[in-house]
C-alpha positions as CSV (number, residue, x, y, z in Angstrom):
1,M,-21.0,1.4,7.7
2,R,-18.1,1.2,10.1
3,Q,-15.2,-0.1,8.6
4,I,-12.5,-2.4,9.6
5,V,-9.0,-1.1,7.9
6,L,-5.6,-2.2,7.9
7,I,-2.9,0.3,6.4
8,V,0.8,-1.0,6.5
9,G,3.4,1.8,6.4
10,V,2.1,4.2,8.1
11,E,5.5,5.5,8.6
12,N,4.9,7.1,5.2
13,Q,3.3,10.5,5.3
14,E,0.4,9.6,2.3
15,A,-0.3,6.2,4.3
16,L,-0.4,8.1,7.8
17,E,-2.7,10.3,6.1
18,T,-4.8,8.0,5.0
19,A,-5.0,6.4,8.3
20,A,-6.1,9.5,9.7
21,W,-8.9,9.8,7.2
22,Y,-10.5,6.4,7.8
23,L,-10.2,7.3,11.9
24,K,-11.6,10.6,11.4
25,R,-14.7,9.2,9.9
26,G,-15.5,6.4,12.4
27,D,-13.7,3.3,11.1
28,A,-11.8,0.9,13.4
29,V,-8.1,1.4,12.0
30,Y,-5.4,-0.2,12.3
31,A,-1.7,0.6,11.6
32,G,1.9,-0.7,11.3
33,V,5.2,0.7,11.0
34,T,7.4,-1.1,9.1
35,N,10.6,0.9,8.9
36,G,11.9,0.1,12.8
37,D,11.1,3.5,14.4
38,E,10.0,2.8,17.7
39,A,9.2,5.8,19.1
40,L,7.2,6.6,15.9
41,K,4.1,3.8,17.5
42,E,4.1,6.2,20.6
43,R,3.6,9.7,18.7
44,L,0.9,8.1,16.7
45,E,-0.9,6.9,19.7
46,E,-0.8,9.9,21.2
47,T,-1.5,11.8,18.2
48,Y,-4.6,9.6,17.0
49,P,-6.2,8.1,19.9
50,G,-8.0,5.2,18.7
51,L,-5.5,4.6,15.8
52,H,-4.4,0.7,16.7
53,V,-0.8,1.0,15.9
54,N,1.4,-1.9,15.5
55,Q,5.4,-2.2,14.9
56,L,5.6,-4.8,12.2
57,D,8.6,-6.2,11.1
58,L,7.8,-7.9,8.3
59,G,9.5,-11.1,7.3
60,T,8.7,-12.4,10.8
61,E,5.8,-13.6,13.2
62,E,4.8,-10.1,13.8
63,P,2.4,-9.9,10.5
64,A,0.7,-13.3,11.0
65,A,0.0,-12.0,14.9
66,L,-1.7,-8.5,13.6
67,A,-3.9,-10.9,11.8
68,E,-4.8,-12.6,14.4
69,Q,-5.6,-9.8,16.5
70,I,-7.9,-8.4,13.8
71,M,-9.6,-11.5,13.5
72,Q,-9.8,-11.9,17.4
73,A,-11.1,-8.4,17.7
74,E,-13.2,-7.8,14.9
75,K,-13.8,-11.3,13.4
76,K,-13.1,-9.5,9.9
77,L,-11.5,-6.4,7.6
78,D,-12.6,-4.7,4.9
79,V,-10.1,-2.3,3.7
80,L,-6.4,-3.3,3.2
81,V,-3.7,-0.2,1.8
82,L,-0.2,-1.1,1.6
83,Q,2.7,1.5,1.3
84,A,6.2,0.4,0.6
85,G,8.5,2.7,2.0
86,G,12.1,0.7,2.4
87,R,15.0,2.1,0.4
88,A,18.7,1.7,0.2
89,E,21.1,4.4,2.2
90,H,23.5,4.1,-1.1
91,D,21.7,4.0,-3.8
92,G,21.8,7.4,-5.8
93,E,22.6,8.0,-9.2
94,I,26.4,7.3,-10.8
95,G,28.3,10.5,-10.8
96,C,26.1,12.1,-8.3
97,E,26.5,13.2,-4.0
98,N,25.0,9.8,-3.1
99,G,25.3,8.0,-5.6
100,K,29.2,6.9,-6.2
101,Y,28.6,3.8,-5.3
102,H,26.1,1.2,-4.5
103,D,25.2,-1.1,-1.5
104,Y,23.7,-3.9,-3.6
105,D,23.4,-6.4,-0.8
106,D,21.2,-3.6,0.7
107,M,19.9,-2.9,-2.7
108,L,18.6,-6.7,-2.7
109,R,17.5,-6.4,1.0
110,V,15.2,-3.4,0.2
111,L,13.6,-5.3,-2.6
112,D,13.2,-8.3,-0.7
113,Y,11.6,-6.6,2.2
114,N,9.4,-4.8,0.0
115,I,8.1,-7.0,-2.5
116,N,7.9,-10.2,0.3
117,G,7.2,-8.5,2.9
118,M,3.9,-6.9,1.2
119,R,3.1,-10.5,-0.1
120,Q,3.1,-11.5,3.3
121,V,0.7,-9.1,4.4
122,I,-1.9,-9.6,1.7
123,E,-1.8,-13.2,2.1
124,Q,-2.2,-13.0,6.0
125,S,-5.3,-10.8,5.3
126,I,-6.7,-12.4,2.3
127,P,-8.9,-14.9,4.7
128,L,-9.8,-11.5,6.7
129,L,-11.0,-9.8,3.8
130,R,-13.4,-12.9,2.9
131,L,-15.1,-12.3,5.7
132,G,-15.8,-8.5,5.1
133,E,-18.3,-6.6,2.9
134,K,-16.0,-4.5,0.8
135,K,-12.9,-6.7,0.3
136,R,-10.2,-4.1,-1.0
137,I,-6.7,-4.2,-1.7
138,A,-5.1,-0.8,-1.8
139,V,-1.5,0.1,-2.7
140,I,0.0,3.8,-2.3
141,T,3.0,4.3,-5.0
142,E,4.6,6.9,-7.4
143,S,4.4,7.5,-10.8
144,S,8.5,7.3,-10.8
145,S,7.6,3.1,-10.7
146,S,6.0,3.3,-14.4
147,V,8.7,2.4,-17.1
148,G,7.0,4.8,-19.2
149,W,6.4,8.0,-17.0
150,T,9.2,8.2,-14.6
151,R,12.1,10.5,-14.8
152,E,13.9,9.4,-11.9
153,T,17.7,8.3,-11.9
154,D,18.0,7.3,-8.1
155,A,16.5,4.7,-5.5
156,F,16.4,2.1,-7.9
157,A,15.6,-0.7,-5.3
158,Y,12.6,1.4,-4.0
159,R,11.4,2.0,-7.5
160,M,11.8,-1.4,-8.8
161,S,10.4,-2.9,-6.0
162,L,7.3,-0.4,-6.7
163,A,6.7,-2.1,-10.2
164,A,6.8,-5.7,-8.6
165,I,4.3,-4.7,-5.9
166,H,2.2,-3.4,-9.2
167,M,2.8,-7.1,-11.0
168,M,2.0,-8.7,-7.6
169,E,-1.5,-6.8,-7.1
170,K,-2.2,-7.8,-10.8
171,I,-1.7,-11.4,-10.2
172,Y,-4.0,-11.2,-6.9
173,F,-6.7,-9.2,-9.0
174,N,-6.6,-12.0,-11.7
175,R,-6.9,-14.5,-9.0
176,L,-8.9,-12.7,-6.3
177,R,-11.7,-10.8,-8.6
178,P,-13.8,-13.1,-9.4
179,E,-14.4,-13.6,-5.4
180,G,-15.6,-9.9,-5.3
181,F,-12.2,-8.4,-4.4
182,T,-11.8,-4.7,-5.6
183,F,-8.5,-2.9,-5.8
184,R,-6.6,0.4,-6.7
185,C,-3.3,2.0,-7.1
186,Y,-2.9,5.6,-6.3
187,A,-0.2,7.5,-7.0
188,A,0.2,10.0,-4.7
189,E,3.1,12.5,-5.0
190,G,2.1,16.4,-5.7
191,K,-0.4,18.3,-4.2
192,G,-3.9,18.6,-4.8
193,G,-6.8,16.6,-6.3
194,I,-7.7,13.6,-4.5
195,S,-6.1,12.0,-1.7
196,G,-5.5,8.2,-1.2
197,A,-8.3,7.8,1.0
198,E,-10.4,9.0,-1.3
199,Y,-9.6,7.0,-4.2
200,I,-9.5,4.2,-2.3
201,E,-13.0,4.3,-1.2
202,Q,-14.5,5.9,-4.8
203,R,-16.7,4.0,-6.5
204,L,-15.0,3.0,-10.2
205,C,-16.8,3.0,-13.3
206,Y,-18.1,-0.3,-14.3
207,D,-19.9,-1.2,-17.5
208,E,-21.2,-4.8,-18.4
209,K,-21.1,-3.7,-22.1
210,E,-17.0,-3.1,-21.6
211,P,-15.9,-5.3,-18.5
212,Y,-12.2,-5.2,-19.8
213,I,-11.5,-2.0,-21.5
214,H,-13.3,0.8,-20.1
215,S,-13.9,-0.4,-16.5
216,D,-12.0,0.7,-14.0
217,E,-13.3,-1.8,-11.8
218,N,-12.4,-4.9,-14.1
219,R,-9.0,-3.8,-14.5
220,L,-6.0,-2.6,-12.5
221,V,-5.2,1.3,-12.7
222,M,-2.9,3.3,-11.8
223,R,-4.0,6.9,-10.9
224,N,-2.7,9.8,-9.7
225,R,-3.9,12.9,-7.5
226,Y,-6.3,14.0,-10.8
227,L,-7.4,10.7,-11.7
228,Q,-4.9,10.9,-14.9
229,E,-4.5,7.3,-15.5
230,I,-0.6,6.4,-15.7
231,P,0.7,3.5,-17.8
232,W,3.0,1.2,-15.7
């Protein structure tokens, strides 16, 4: 079945690879560039013929315009994939070369852009997803957003925004799961294993007798390339 897929954050490698995977499979793929790189849109369109690339300044009217574009062209959306990549320029470990000071205003801007920007995209996409068959929302993230796993000591605003996006996805899970929506949370770092697109498309364990304990499809689970569950 040909799917309609929207992938936001294709300036990030994993999101771009996910877009390419769906495109190669024959799906209609819409891609959003969120880092303001004007030249990237042209490069992606040349490299990936058929990819619908859009500049997407989060917090503006552009996400709503893209949702309207998809509605007019496709009448639905099957899969929404999000990867936040905004980072503050001066947000490093204290005592290191890039961490002698922090630009707290910029850190707050990154938090707002990543978190509220992704929420805006989700809200604009929900009506389209309700018209689709799969109704799937996926987040590409990193294990560094996990309180229990992370060993990273820089890019605090970026990592905190990822943790907040997980919590937001959980709220949407609770709200939309009764409507038949499905969710994926994929930690992308490392090599080998299963790709983000493969995990997003994978059917997860579902057991009616164990609806909350052993059924990945009935709870929000973060897994990495090797399908290890990462506590968050």
